[in-house]
N, CA, C and O of each residue as an XYZ file, in Angstrom:
888
protein
N     -29.640     15.710    -98.613
C     -28.324     15.100    -98.522
C     -27.787     14.855    -99.929
O     -28.554     14.594   -100.856
N     -26.468     14.941   -100.081
C     -25.879     14.813   -101.403
C     -24.483     14.212   -101.310
O     -23.874     14.181   -100.241
N     -23.986     13.733   -102.455
C     -22.588     13.321   -102.558
C     -21.758     14.564   -102.862
O     -22.049     15.292   -103.812
N     -20.732     14.804   -102.061
C     -19.873     15.977   -102.211
C     -18.496     15.510   -102.668
O     -17.782     14.839   -101.922
N     -18.130     15.864   -103.887
C     -16.806     15.508   -104.412
C     -15.797     16.546   -103.906
O     -15.936     17.736   -104.189
N     -14.791     16.099   -103.165
C     -13.820     17.035   -102.607
C     -12.493     16.920   -103.355
O     -12.138     15.865   -103.879
N     -11.776     18.037   -103.385
C     -10.492     18.076   -104.075
C      -9.418     17.378   -103.248
O      -9.602     17.098   -102.063
N      -8.306     17.109   -103.895
C      -7.188     16.476   -103.199
C      -6.666     17.366   -102.082
O      -6.381     16.891   -100.983
N      -6.539     18.664   -102.366
C      -6.040     19.588   -101.342
C      -6.968     19.629   -100.137
O      -6.516     19.619    -98.992
N      -8.262     19.675   -100.402
C      -9.226     19.724    -99.297
C      -9.203     18.420    -98.503
O      -9.211     18.436    -97.273
N      -9.176     17.305    -99.205
C      -9.129     16.000    -98.541
C      -7.902     15.895    -97.647
O      -8.004     15.455    -96.502
N      -6.739     16.299    -98.163
C      -5.508     16.226    -97.367
C      -5.555     17.177    -96.180
O      -5.034     16.863    -95.110
N      -6.178     18.339    -96.363
C      -6.262     19.288    -95.247
C      -7.074     18.719    -94.097
O      -6.784     18.995    -92.933
N      -8.109     17.913    -94.421
C      -8.893     17.262    -93.374
C      -8.132     16.077    -92.785
O      -8.051     15.917    -91.567
N      -7.578     15.255    -93.664
C      -6.900     14.039    -93.221
C      -5.701     14.343    -92.333
O      -5.451     13.628    -91.363
N      -4.959     15.399    -92.657
C      -3.727     15.715    -91.934
C      -3.912     16.840    -90.925
O      -2.933     17.353    -90.382
N      -5.154     17.227    -90.670
C      -5.419     18.288    -89.689
C      -4.857     17.893    -88.329
O      -5.230     16.850    -87.792
N      -3.955     18.715    -87.754
C      -3.315     18.337    -86.490
C      -4.187     18.564    -85.259
O      -3.860     18.094    -84.169
N      -5.295     19.283    -85.431
C      -6.145     19.609    -84.283
C      -7.603     19.250    -84.553
O      -8.458     20.135    -84.592
N      -7.894     17.973    -84.739
C      -9.290     17.584    -84.981
C     -10.140     17.781    -83.737
O      -9.626     17.774    -82.618
N     -11.426     17.955    -83.932
C     -12.348     18.035    -82.801
C     -12.422     16.697    -82.084
O     -12.552     16.636    -80.861
N     -12.336     15.635    -82.861
C     -12.381     14.284    -82.282
C     -11.644     13.339    -83.214
O     -11.665     13.502    -84.434
N     -10.991     12.347    -82.617
C     -10.350     11.308    -83.415
C     -10.544      9.972    -82.726
O     -10.157      9.794    -81.571
N     -11.148      9.031    -83.447
C     -11.391      7.708    -82.900
C     -10.604      6.658    -83.641
O      -9.607      6.959    -84.298
N     -11.052      5.432    -83.534
C     -10.327      4.324    -84.142
C     -10.409      4.349    -85.662
O      -9.465      3.950    -86.344
N     -11.540      4.819    -86.195
C     -11.759      4.741    -87.638
C     -11.753      6.099    -88.324
O     -11.398      6.192    -89.499
N     -12.139      7.154    -87.613
C     -12.271      8.445    -88.270
C     -11.822      9.599    -87.406
O     -11.673      9.473    -86.190
N     -11.609     10.730    -88.060
C     -11.304     11.968    -87.346
C     -12.269     13.036    -87.837
O     -12.662     13.046    -89.003
N     -12.643     13.931    -86.936
C     -13.645     14.944    -87.246
C     -13.007     16.321    -87.150
O     -12.393     16.666    -86.140
N     -13.160     17.106    -88.219
C     -12.615     18.461    -88.246
C     -13.744     19.444    -88.547
O     -14.757     19.092    -89.152
N     -13.540     20.680    -88.109
C     -14.525     21.749    -88.318
C     -14.048     22.657    -89.439
O     -12.902     23.108    -89.437
N     -14.933     22.926    -90.403
C     -14.592     23.795    -91.528
C     -15.853     24.534    -91.964
O     -16.837     23.914    -92.368
N     -15.815     25.868    -91.879
C     -16.954     26.702    -92.303
C     -18.260     26.271    -91.648
O     -19.294     26.151    -92.304
N     -18.191     26.044    -90.354
C     -19.364     25.714    -89.542
C     -20.006     24.382    -89.921
O     -21.179     24.149    -89.626
N     -19.238     23.507    -90.576
C     -19.655     22.139    -90.847
C     -18.602     21.192    -90.285
O     -17.418     21.524    -90.220
N     -19.053     20.012    -89.882
C     -18.125     18.987    -89.419
C     -17.871     17.999    -90.548
O     -18.781     17.618    -91.284
N     -16.611     17.596    -90.665
C     -16.223     16.627    -91.684
C     -15.557     15.440    -90.997
O     -14.508     15.566    -90.366
N     -16.197     14.293    -91.140
C     -15.641     13.061    -90.586
C     -14.919     12.327    -91.704
O     -15.529     11.940    -92.701
N     -13.614     12.138    -91.533
C     -12.784     11.486    -92.537
C     -12.405     10.101    -92.038
O     -11.958      9.942    -90.902
N     -12.585      9.104    -92.891
C     -12.249      7.726    -92.515
C     -10.741      7.523    -92.663
O     -10.270      6.887    -93.605
N     -10.007      8.079    -91.713
C      -8.555      8.146    -91.878
C      -7.888      6.779    -91.806
O      -6.781      6.614    -92.317
N      -8.530      5.802    -91.189
C      -7.904      4.482    -91.099
C      -7.671      3.874    -92.481
O      -6.753      3.075    -92.660
N      -8.494      4.248    -93.454
C      -8.324      3.753    -94.822
C      -7.107      4.362    -95.511
O      -6.648      3.858    -96.535
N      -6.586      5.452    -94.940
C      -5.463      6.159    -95.560
C      -4.349      6.349    -94.531
O      -3.742      7.415    -94.429
N      -4.105      5.292    -93.784
C      -3.222      5.382    -92.622
C      -1.773      5.640    -93.022
O      -1.037      6.291    -92.280
N      -1.351      5.135    -94.194
C       0.030      5.369    -94.622
C       0.253      6.848    -94.898
O       1.262      7.423    -94.491
N      -0.705      7.459    -95.597
C      -0.629      8.900    -95.844
C      -0.660      9.663    -94.530
O       0.087     10.623    -94.338
N      -1.528      9.228    -93.630
C      -1.697      9.927    -92.353
C      -0.437      9.842    -91.500
O       0.007     10.846    -90.942
N       0.138      8.650    -91.399
C       1.316      8.458    -90.549
C       2.524      9.204    -91.110
O       3.268      9.841    -90.364
N       2.713      9.122    -92.424
C       3.883      9.740    -93.045
C       3.697     11.224    -93.327
O       4.657     11.936    -93.621
N       2.441     11.688    -93.234
C       2.130     13.089    -93.550
C       2.657     13.460    -94.934
O       3.169     14.559    -95.147
N       2.521     12.519    -95.869
C       3.074     12.696    -97.209
C       1.997     12.366    -98.242
O       1.515     11.235    -98.306
N       1.628     13.357    -99.043
C       0.535     13.167    -99.994
C       0.870     12.194   -101.119
O      -0.032     11.750   -101.829
N       2.145     11.853   -101.299
C       2.507     10.954   -102.397
C       1.930      9.560   -102.206
O       1.833      8.797   -103.167
N       1.542      9.215   -100.976
C       0.964      7.898   -100.716
C      -0.542      7.854   -101.002
O      -1.113      6.775   -101.158
N      -1.178      9.020   -101.071
C      -2.636      9.062   -101.090
C      -3.240      8.371   -102.311
O      -4.125      7.528   -102.169
N      -2.775      8.716   -103.492
C      -3.387      8.148   -104.695
C      -3.191      6.639   -104.770
O      -4.061      5.923   -105.265
N      -2.050      6.150   -104.279
C      -1.838      4.697   -104.248
C      -2.867      4.021   -103.350
O      -3.412      2.973   -103.695
N      -3.127      4.630   -102.196
C      -4.107      4.047   -101.277
C      -5.515      4.108   -101.873
O      -6.281      3.150   -101.770
N      -5.845      5.228   -102.490
C      -7.165      5.365   -103.114
C      -7.329      4.355   -104.244
O      -8.358      3.686   -104.337
N      -6.319      4.243   -105.098
C      -6.403      3.306   -106.225
C      -6.514      1.864   -105.745
O      -7.225      1.062   -106.351
N      -5.821      1.529   -104.667
C      -5.911      0.170   -104.118
C      -7.316     -0.124   -103.623
O      -7.845     -1.213   -103.845
N      -7.924      0.856   -102.947
C      -9.284      0.669   -102.443
C     -10.289      0.565   -103.591
O     -11.230     -0.226   -103.526
N     -10.088      1.358   -104.635
C     -10.981      1.279   -105.794
C     -10.848     -0.071   -106.501
O     -11.832     -0.614   -107.005
N      -9.634     -0.603   -106.535
C      -9.424     -1.908   -107.157
C     -10.111     -3.008   -106.352
O     -10.693     -3.934   -106.916
N     -10.035     -2.894   -105.025
C     -10.736     -3.851   -104.163
C     -12.236     -3.784   -104.413
O     -12.916     -4.810   -104.439
N     -12.751     -2.562   -104.597
C     -14.175     -2.394   -104.897
C     -14.569     -3.169   -106.156
O     -15.600     -3.842   -106.187
N     -13.738     -3.063   -107.184
C     -14.039     -3.747   -108.444
C     -14.006     -5.261   -108.278
O     -14.830     -5.974   -108.850
N     -13.047     -5.746   -107.491
C     -12.865     -7.190   -107.354
C     -13.926     -7.831   -106.469
O     -14.360     -8.952   -106.737
N     -14.349     -7.133   -105.416
C     -15.259     -7.736   -104.440
C     -16.724     -7.464   -104.733
O     -17.592     -8.275   -104.411
N     -16.998     -6.302   -105.353
C     -18.384     -5.908   -105.640
C     -19.210     -5.709   -104.370
O     -20.439     -5.763   -104.416
N     -18.533     -5.476   -103.223
C     -19.252     -5.234   -101.970
C     -19.802     -3.806   -101.898
O     -20.756     -3.544   -101.167
N     -19.203     -2.892   -102.650
C     -19.617     -1.480   -102.696
C     -19.481     -0.781   -101.348
O     -20.221      0.158   -101.055
N     -18.539     -1.235   -100.532
C     -18.335     -0.582    -99.239
C     -17.781      0.826    -99.413
O     -17.979      1.684    -98.553
N     -17.090      1.064   -100.519
C     -16.539      2.384   -100.775
C     -17.327      3.190   -101.782
O     -16.836      4.190   -102.306
N     -18.554      2.759   -102.059
C     -19.397      3.455   -103.025
C     -20.145      4.591   -102.334
O     -21.006      4.327   -101.495
N     -19.841      5.852   -102.665
C     -20.504      6.965   -101.971
C     -22.008      7.008   -102.200
O     -22.750      7.476   -101.336
N     -22.469      6.528   -103.350
C     -23.905      6.584   -103.643
C     -24.674      5.511   -102.876
O     -25.831      5.718   -102.509
N     -24.044      4.383   -102.638
C     -24.680      3.380   -101.782
C     -24.815      3.918   -100.359
O     -25.856      3.755    -99.723
N     -23.755      4.559    -99.864
C     -23.819      5.155    -98.523
C     -24.874      6.253    -98.478
O     -25.594      6.378    -97.488
N     -24.970      7.044    -99.536
C     -25.983      8.099    -99.586
C     -27.380      7.510    -99.480
O     -28.217      8.034    -98.745
N     -27.642      6.436   -100.197
C     -28.962      5.802   -100.146
C     -29.286      5.311    -98.741
O     -30.426      5.417    -98.289
N     -28.285      4.775    -98.053
C     -28.507      4.326    -96.675
C     -28.825      5.508    -95.767
O     -29.828      5.506    -95.053
N     -27.964      6.511    -95.803
C     -28.107      7.635    -94.876
C     -29.341      8.474    -95.171
O     -29.862      9.138    -94.275
N     -29.817      8.456    -96.410
C     -31.050      9.184    -96.734
C     -32.239      8.663    -95.935
O     -33.230      9.372    -95.759
N     -32.142      7.429    -95.452
C     -33.236      6.871    -94.659
C     -33.360      7.564    -93.309
O     -34.403      7.474    -92.661
N     -32.309      8.252    -92.879
C     -32.391      9.016    -91.631
C     -33.385     10.165    -91.746
O     -33.855     10.681    -90.733
N     -33.708     10.568    -92.970
C     -34.654     11.673    -93.175
C     -36.023     11.356    -92.597
O     -36.808     12.264    -92.322
N     -36.315     10.076    -92.412
C     -37.616      9.676    -91.861
C     -37.573      9.530    -90.340
O     -38.541      9.070    -89.734
N     -36.465      9.916    -89.729
C     -36.301      9.751    -88.285
C     -36.108     11.100    -87.601
O     -36.049     12.146    -88.248
N     -36.012     11.046    -86.278
C     -35.788     12.260    -85.497
C     -34.359     12.779    -85.620
O     -34.037     13.845    -85.094
N     -33.506     12.033    -86.309
C     -32.117     12.441    -86.504
C     -31.879     12.900    -87.941
O     -30.773     12.782    -88.467
N     -32.925     13.419    -88.562
C     -32.880     13.756    -89.990
C     -31.866     14.842    -90.322
O     -31.320     14.849    -91.425
N     -31.601     15.755    -89.400
C     -30.758     16.911    -89.719
C     -29.295     16.723    -89.352
O     -28.506     17.658    -89.492
N     -28.915     15.548    -88.891
C     -27.551     15.356    -88.393
C     -26.526     15.293    -89.528
O     -25.586     16.087    -89.556
N     -26.701     14.357    -90.462
C     -25.744     14.156    -91.550
C     -26.258     14.865    -92.796
O     -27.412     14.689    -93.186
N     -25.393     15.672    -93.421
C     -25.832     16.504    -94.541
C     -25.197     16.124    -95.873
O     -25.615     16.633    -96.912
N     -24.206     15.251    -95.871
C     -23.569     14.887    -97.129
C     -22.618     13.723    -96.982
O     -22.172     13.393    -95.884
N     -22.315     13.106    -98.116
C     -21.358     12.001    -98.198
C     -20.161     12.496    -98.997
O     -20.328     13.054   -100.082
N     -18.958     12.297    -98.473
C     -17.748     12.806    -99.108
C     -17.150     11.777   -100.056
O     -16.996     10.605    -99.713
N     -16.815     12.242   -101.257
C     -16.236     11.373   -102.284
C     -14.950     11.999   -102.803
O     -14.893     13.200   -103.068
N     -13.920     11.172   -102.947
C     -12.683     11.608   -103.588
C     -12.371     10.629   -104.710
O     -12.158      9.442   -104.459
N     -12.341     11.118   -105.947
C     -12.117     10.263   -107.125
C     -13.103      9.098   -107.188
O     -12.765      8.013   -107.662
N     -14.329      9.333   -106.704
C     -15.354      8.294   -106.755
C     -15.331      7.320   -105.605
O     -16.072      6.338   -105.610
N     -14.487      7.573   -104.611
C     -14.372      6.682   -103.451
C     -14.962      7.348   -102.214
O     -14.696      8.522   -101.957
N     -15.752      6.617   -101.456
C     -16.288      7.118   -100.188
C     -15.148      7.365    -99.208
O     -14.386      6.450    -98.896
N     -15.028      8.607    -98.716
C     -13.936      8.930    -97.789
C     -14.433      9.544    -96.486
O     -13.633      9.785    -95.582
N     -15.747      9.805    -96.366
C     -16.234     10.382    -95.123
C     -17.634     10.950    -95.276
O     -18.320     10.686    -96.264
N     -18.048     11.729    -94.292
C     -19.362     12.365    -94.321
C     -19.252     13.813    -93.858
O     -18.296     14.198    -93.184
N     -20.248     14.600    -94.234
C     -20.393     15.972    -93.754
C     -21.564     16.021    -92.778
O     -22.598     15.395    -93.010
N     -21.399     16.770    -91.680
C     -22.441     16.859    -90.654
C     -22.666     18.305    -90.246
O     -21.781     19.149    -90.386
N     -23.855     18.580    -89.742
C     -24.100     19.867    -89.120
C     -23.315     19.963    -87.822
O     -23.157     18.979    -87.099
N     -22.825     21.165    -87.539
C     -22.078     21.405    -86.308
C     -23.063     21.725    -85.194
O     -23.744     22.750    -85.240
N     -23.140     20.867    -84.212
C     -24.052     21.054    -83.087
C     -23.317     21.771    -81.959
O     -22.516     21.173    -81.242
N     -23.604     23.059    -81.817
C     -22.938     23.847    -80.786
C     -23.505     23.514    -79.406
O     -24.681     23.177    -79.265
N     -22.659     23.614    -78.415
C     -23.041     23.429    -77.012
C     -23.525     22.014    -76.707
O     -24.333     21.813    -75.800
N     -23.038     21.048    -77.455
C     -23.327     19.640    -77.172
C     -22.065     18.973    -76.646
O     -20.954     19.250    -77.098
N     -22.270     18.081    -75.672
C     -21.168     17.362    -75.038
C     -21.509     15.884    -74.994
O     -22.683     15.520    -74.927
N     -20.508     15.039    -75.029
C     -20.788     13.603    -74.951
C     -21.343     13.240    -73.580
O     -20.997     13.852    -72.570
N     -22.195     12.251    -73.564
C     -22.743     11.766    -72.300
C     -21.630     11.275    -71.385
O     -21.720     11.407    -70.165
N     -20.598     10.719    -71.966
C     -19.466     10.247    -71.165
C     -18.854     11.386    -70.367
O     -18.516     11.221    -69.195
N     -18.711     12.542    -71.004
C     -18.082     13.681    -70.341
C     -18.959     14.251    -69.237
O     -18.465     14.555    -68.151
N     -20.257     14.400    -69.500
C     -21.103     15.041    -68.497
C     -21.508     14.086    -67.379
O     -21.961     14.530    -66.324
N     -21.354     12.787    -67.595
C     -21.806     11.816    -66.590
C     -21.045     11.931    -65.280
O     -21.518     11.467    -64.243
N     -19.876     12.544    -65.320
C     -19.064     12.672    -64.105
C     -19.481     13.855    -63.245
O     -18.990     14.007    -62.126
N     -20.393     14.708    -63.758
C     -20.708     15.927    -63.010
C     -22.199     16.242    -62.895
O     -22.565     17.294    -62.372
N     -23.059     15.350    -63.373
C     -24.490     15.598    -63.205
C     -25.111     14.481    -62.376
O     -24.591     13.366    -62.327
N     -26.213     14.790    -61.736
C     -26.866     13.812    -60.870
C     -27.579     12.740    -61.689
O     -27.852     12.912    -62.877
N     -27.872     11.627    -61.013
C     -28.497     10.489    -61.690
C     -29.825     10.852    -62.342
O     -30.154     10.337    -63.411
N     -30.589     11.734    -61.706
C     -31.911     12.064    -62.246
C     -31.807     12.664    -63.648
O     -32.664     12.414    -64.495
N     -30.766     13.451    -63.893
C     -30.572     14.016    -65.229
C     -30.097     12.954    -66.208
O     -30.509     12.942    -67.368
N     -29.233     12.067    -65.742
C     -28.774     10.984    -66.612
C     -29.940     10.108    -67.049
O     -29.988      9.650    -68.191
N     -30.874      9.878    -66.140
C     -32.056      9.074    -66.470
C     -32.866      9.756    -67.572
O     -33.330      9.096    -68.501
N     -33.035     11.072    -67.470
C     -33.761     11.817    -68.507
C     -33.077     11.646    -69.856
O     -33.730     11.382    -70.865
N     -31.762     11.799    -69.866
C     -31.019     11.681    -71.118
C     -31.117     10.271    -71.695
O     -31.324     10.099    -72.896
N     -30.970      9.273    -70.842
C     -30.978      7.897    -71.333
C     -32.359      7.472    -71.825
O     -32.470      6.715    -72.790
N     -33.399      7.951    -71.173
C     -34.739      7.639    -71.675
C     -34.975      8.279    -73.047
O     -35.694      7.728    -73.881
N     -34.369      9.438    -73.272
C     -34.455     10.048    -74.600
C     -33.661      9.238    -75.623
O     -34.047      9.143    -76.788
N     -32.557      8.662    -75.178
C     -31.797      7.777    -76.065
C     -32.653      6.585    -76.467
O     -32.678      6.198    -77.635
N     -33.359      5.998    -75.494
C     -34.266      4.883    -75.793
C     -35.268      5.274    -76.883
O     -35.517      4.516    -77.821
N     -35.834      6.473    -76.736
C     -36.828      6.932    -77.705
C     -36.221      7.079    -79.102
O     -36.840      6.713    -80.101
N     -34.999      7.619    -79.158
C     -34.334      7.778    -80.447
C     -34.034      6.429    -81.089
O     -34.216      6.252    -82.294
N     -33.576      5.483    -80.280
C     -33.266      4.158    -80.813
C     -34.534      3.490    -81.336
O     -34.527      2.896    -82.415
N     -35.615      3.585    -80.577
C     -36.883      3.002    -81.031
C     -37.344      3.643    -82.334
O     -37.879      2.963    -83.210
N     -37.138      4.942    -82.459
C     -37.492      5.647    -83.684
C     -36.687      5.120    -84.871
O     -37.226      4.964    -85.967
N     -35.408      4.849    -84.657
C     -34.574      4.275    -85.715
C     -35.017      2.859    -86.061
O     -35.060      2.477    -87.231
N     -35.345      2.088    -85.029
C     -35.750      0.699    -85.261
C     -37.024      0.612    -86.095
O     -37.209     -0.339    -86.854
N     -37.899      1.603    -85.953
C     -39.124      1.622    -86.754
C     -38.813      1.682    -88.253
O     -39.619      1.259    -89.083
N     -37.635      2.213    -88.584
C     -37.212      2.307    -89.989
C     -36.212      1.209    -90.340
O     -35.552      1.274    -91.377
N     -36.101      0.196    -89.474
C     -35.150     -0.903    -89.666
C     -33.706     -0.413    -89.741
O     -32.871     -0.991    -90.437
N     -33.436      0.658    -89.013
C     -32.068      1.145    -88.823
C     -31.640      0.705    -87.427
O     -32.257      1.089    -86.434
N     -30.586     -0.100    -87.354
C     -30.221     -0.766    -86.100
C     -28.862     -0.271    -85.620
O     -27.835     -0.697    -86.149
N     -28.831      0.633    -84.617
C     -27.562      1.127    -84.083
C     -27.050      0.202    -82.975
O     -27.478      0.313    -81.826
N     -26.147     -0.696    -83.314
C     -25.703     -1.698    -82.339
C     -24.585     -1.193    -81.435
O     -24.160     -1.906    -80.526
N     -24.098      0.034    -81.671
C     -22.962      0.536    -80.892
C     -23.335      1.781    -80.097
O     -22.578      2.751    -80.062
N     -24.498      1.752    -79.460
C     -24.912      2.884    -78.635
C     -24.114      2.866    -77.332
O     -24.165      1.898    -76.573
N     -23.383      3.942    -77.087
C     -22.562      4.051    -75.877
C     -22.361      5.527    -75.560
O     -22.752      6.398    -76.337
N     -21.753      5.797    -74.418
C     -21.624      7.173    -73.943
C     -20.909      8.085    -74.937
O     -21.271      9.253    -75.078
N     -19.902      7.560    -75.622
C     -19.152      8.363    -76.591
C     -19.991      8.741    -77.804
O     -19.694      9.723    -78.485
N     -21.033      7.968    -78.074
C     -21.851      8.191    -79.269
C     -23.170      8.884    -78.961
O     -24.093      8.867    -79.776
N     -23.256      9.490    -77.791
C     -24.458     10.224    -77.383
C     -24.060     11.655    -77.049
O     -23.214     11.882    -76.184
N     -24.665     12.618    -77.731
C     -24.403     14.028    -77.462
C     -25.593     14.639    -76.741
O     -26.747     14.339    -77.047
N     -25.293     15.502    -75.778
C     -26.335     16.120    -74.956
C     -26.124     17.629    -74.910
O     -25.003     18.109    -74.742
N     -27.216     18.365    -75.062
C     -27.208     19.793    -74.805
C     -27.814     19.991    -73.418
O     -29.016     19.802    -73.230
N     -26.998     20.365    -72.467
C     -27.466     20.439    -71.073
C     -28.492     21.548    -70.866
O     -29.321     21.460    -69.960
N     -28.447     22.575    -71.683
C     -29.394     23.678    -71.519
C     -30.779     23.293    -72.017
O     -31.775     23.535    -71.336
N     -30.847     22.697    -73.197
C     -32.140     22.337    -73.788
C     -32.560     20.904    -73.468
O     -33.713     20.522    -73.670
N     -31.606     20.118    -72.966
C     -31.804     18.684    -72.684
C     -32.051     17.867    -73.959
O     -32.588     16.760    -73.911
N     -31.652     18.433    -75.083
C     -31.748     17.684    -76.338
C     -30.672     16.600    -76.373
O     -29.572     16.786    -75.852
N     -31.000     15.478    -76.987
C     -30.085     14.338    -77.076
C     -29.986     13.900    -78.537
O     -30.989     13.842    -79.249
N     -28.770     13.595    -78.970
C     -28.516     13.190    -80.353
C     -27.625     11.953    -80.354
O     -26.674     11.861    -79.578
N     -27.937     11.011    -81.224
C     -27.062      9.857    -81.444
C     -26.155     10.149    -82.627
O     -26.599     10.680    -83.645
N     -24.879      9.799    -82.488
C     -23.943      9.989    -83.589
C     -23.319      8.650    -83.973
O     -23.647      7.611    -83.399
N     -22.428      8.689    -84.938
C     -21.735      7.498    -85.449
C     -22.716      6.525    -86.100
O     -22.612      5.309    -85.940
N     -23.669      7.091    -86.836
C     -24.667      6.261    -87.518
C     -24.254      5.913    -88.945
O     -25.029      5.318    -89.694
N     -23.040      6.285    -89.316
C     -22.550      6.005    -90.669
C     -21.612      4.808    -90.714
O     -21.213      4.383    -91.798
N     -21.252      4.256    -89.558
C     -20.270      3.185    -89.511
C     -20.861      1.803    -89.720
O     -22.071      1.638    -89.870
N     -19.983      0.823    -89.726
C     -20.397     -0.559    -90.007
C     -21.244     -1.155    -88.888
O     -21.915     -2.166    -89.097
N     -21.225     -0.545    -87.700
C     -21.990     -1.093    -86.588
C     -23.424     -0.560    -86.547
O     -24.181     -0.883    -85.632
N     -23.792      0.247    -87.525
C     -25.193      0.619    -87.721
C     -25.691     -0.088    -88.975
O     -25.149      0.098    -90.064
N     -26.726     -0.896    -88.806
C     -27.252     -1.715    -89.898
C     -28.472     -1.028    -90.511
O     -29.421     -0.687    -89.804
N     -28.439     -0.828    -91.817
C     -29.586     -0.290    -92.545
C     -30.265     -1.469    -93.231
O     -29.985     -1.786    -94.387
N     -31.161     -2.108    -92.488
C     -31.752     -3.349    -92.953
C     -32.956     -3.143    -93.856
O     -33.515     -2.048    -93.915
N     -33.354     -4.198    -94.560
C     -34.557     -4.144    -95.396
C     -35.819     -4.196    -94.536
O     -35.732     -4.311    -93.314
N     -36.970     -4.112    -95.158
C     -38.238     -4.229    -94.434
C     -38.263     -5.529    -93.635
O     -37.790     -6.569    -94.093
N     -38.829     -5.442    -92.425
C     -38.978     -6.607    -91.537
C     -37.639     -7.177    -91.068
O     -37.562     -8.332    -90.650
N     -36.595     -6.369    -91.140
C     -35.267     -6.865    -90.748
C     -35.252     -7.350    -89.300
O     -34.689     -8.404    -89.001
N     -35.865     -6.587    -88.410
C     -35.844     -6.953    -86.990
C     -36.719     -8.165    -86.700
O     -36.465     -8.900    -85.746
N     -37.727     -8.373    -87.499
C     -38.546     -9.583    -87.342
C     -37.743    -10.809    -87.756
O     -37.812    -11.857    -87.114
N     -36.984    -10.664    -88.833
C     -36.178    -11.784    -89.321
C     -34.929    -12.014    -88.472
O     -34.452    -13.143    -88.360
N     -34.403    -10.952    -87.880
C     -33.165    -11.056    -87.097
C     -33.353    -10.376    -85.737
O     -32.719     -9.356    -85.467
N     -34.215    -10.930    -84.879
C     -34.545    -10.283    -83.600
C     -33.389    -10.236    -82.613
O     -33.446     -9.482    -81.641
N     -32.337    -11.026    -82.837
C     -31.199    -11.015    -81.915
C     -30.531     -9.641    -81.856
O     -29.809     -9.347    -80.904
N     -30.767     -8.795    -82.868
C     -30.193     -7.451    -82.836
C     -30.712     -6.644    -81.650
O     -29.997     -5.803    -81.105
N     -31.957     -6.900    -81.251
C     -32.485     -6.215    -80.068
C     -31.731     -6.633    -78.823
O     -31.495     -5.812    -77.936
N     -31.350     -7.899    -78.744
C     -30.569     -8.367    -77.600
C     -29.220     -7.656    -77.546
O     -28.748     -7.286    -76.471
N     -28.605     -7.468    -78.706
C     -27.319     -6.770    -78.751
C     -27.464     -5.349    -78.222
O     -26.655     -4.892    -77.414
N     -28.505     -4.653    -78.684
C     -28.713     -3.273    -78.241
C     -29.017     -3.220    -76.748
O     -28.447     -2.403    -76.025
N     -29.909     -4.085    -76.287
C     -30.268     -4.083    -74.869
C     -29.077     -4.425    -73.988
O     -28.913     -3.842    -72.916
N     -28.250     -5.357    -74.424
C     -27.051     -5.694    -73.654
C     -26.103     -4.502    -73.572
O     -25.508     -4.249    -72.525
N     -25.965     -3.776    -74.667
C     -25.107     -2.593    -74.647
C     -25.669     -1.512    -73.736
O     -24.915     -0.817    -73.054
N     -27.012     -1.365    -73.721
C     -27.626     -0.415    -72.798
C     -27.353     -0.819    -71.354
O     -27.005      0.022    -70.525
N     -27.511     -2.095    -71.058
C     -27.270     -2.570    -69.698
C     -25.834     -2.276    -69.262
O     -25.596     -1.838    -68.136
N     -24.899     -2.518    -70.147
C     -23.495     -2.255    -69.826
C     -23.262     -0.769    -69.587
O     -22.520     -0.388    -68.682
N     -23.899      0.067    -70.402
C     -23.741      1.502    -70.240
C     -24.337      1.971    -68.918
O     -23.725      2.766    -68.206
N     -25.520      1.484    -68.591
C     -26.157      1.852    -67.321
C     -25.289      1.419    -66.146
O     -25.166      2.148    -65.162
N     -24.692      0.249    -66.245
C     -23.806     -0.221    -65.180
C     -22.569      0.665    -65.059
O     -22.126      0.973    -63.952
N     -22.020      1.069    -66.190
C     -20.850      1.955    -66.138
C     -21.210      3.293    -65.510
O     -20.409      3.885    -64.786
N     -22.427      3.769    -65.792
C     -22.875      5.045    -65.234
C     -23.376      4.907    -63.801
O     -23.649      5.902    -63.130
N     -23.496      3.656    -63.338
C     -23.890      3.356    -61.950
C     -25.272      3.906    -61.611
O     -25.499      4.433    -60.522
N     -26.193      3.772    -62.572
C     -27.573      4.198    -62.341
C     -28.371      3.006    -61.841
O     -28.372      1.946    -62.467
N     -29.041      3.176    -60.727
C     -29.722      2.050    -60.083
C     -31.212      1.990    -60.384
O     -31.799      0.909    -60.340
N     -31.838      3.116    -60.686
C     -33.288      3.091    -60.888
C     -33.704      4.236    -61.805
O     -32.932      5.153    -62.084
N     -34.952      4.151    -62.262
C     -35.524      5.224    -63.064
C     -35.513      4.978    -64.551
O     -35.987      5.814    -65.319
N     -34.971      3.822    -64.983
C     -34.932      3.518    -66.404
C     -35.915      2.419    -66.743
O     -36.099      1.477    -65.972
N     -36.546      2.541    -67.896
C     -37.494      1.521    -68.334
C     -36.977      0.861    -69.593
O     -36.359      1.512    -70.434
N     -37.228     -0.429    -69.724
C     -36.843     -1.155    -70.926
C     -37.978     -1.044    -71.941
O     -39.100     -1.473    -71.670
N     -37.690     -0.474    -73.099
C     -38.740     -0.303    -74.101
C     -38.341     -0.865    -75.460
O     -39.103     -0.753    -76.421
N     -37.167     -1.463    -75.553
C     -36.717     -1.977    -76.839
C     -37.232     -3.393    -77.038
O     -36.517     -4.370    -76.820
N     -38.493     -3.482    -77.459
C     -39.125     -4.783    -77.664
C     -39.902     -4.766    -78.966
O     -40.383     -3.721    -79.404
N     -40.017     -5.919    -79.573
C     -40.887     -6.051    -80.735
C     -42.306     -6.316    -80.266
O     -42.533     -7.173    -79.413
N     -43.262     -5.581    -80.823
C     -44.656     -5.789    -80.426
C     -45.475     -6.217    -81.626
O     -46.679     -6.443    -81.503
């Protein structure tokens, strides 16, 4: 994984792409040369809404100034790189391949393009419960694998789970956002309530999917 410095033209082409693969509350994902680029477009909403590049540098400079004043390093691409490099020790090591930087500001991430994967939300309307149980138990395993590295994904939901129906492979996404905590050693021992948050989100998801049996609770500290 590496920090990738992108040009203004390239950044604008992603930010203003009219046909993204996905667009959520915080980011939009575009496909370019068989790689996915997630751009944190909410940080550049004036440029995005006006479709005018003259706003971009003002927004970038404002964010860089906030970085200097707060020292939180939320926009530091190298801090994000250090966090995401910890995924290399997990089963999701190949998902994120780079951190995007524009003028030294974190603006997004680069990911491998996973062909033939669909969100669990989409397939849940057309597959039987027995298959959903298989997928969700694999999600449990992935989450436990992350927890072993003190990586805490508190926003596990149908939209953030990708499934390959042919291979039955399951992938968690959206691990770069603020709702995934990259904690220090013993983080879960010191803050065990995070397990309650994850388990509650799983329960809500299972209820939405209307699955009555076949799932086991395995998110526990031992």
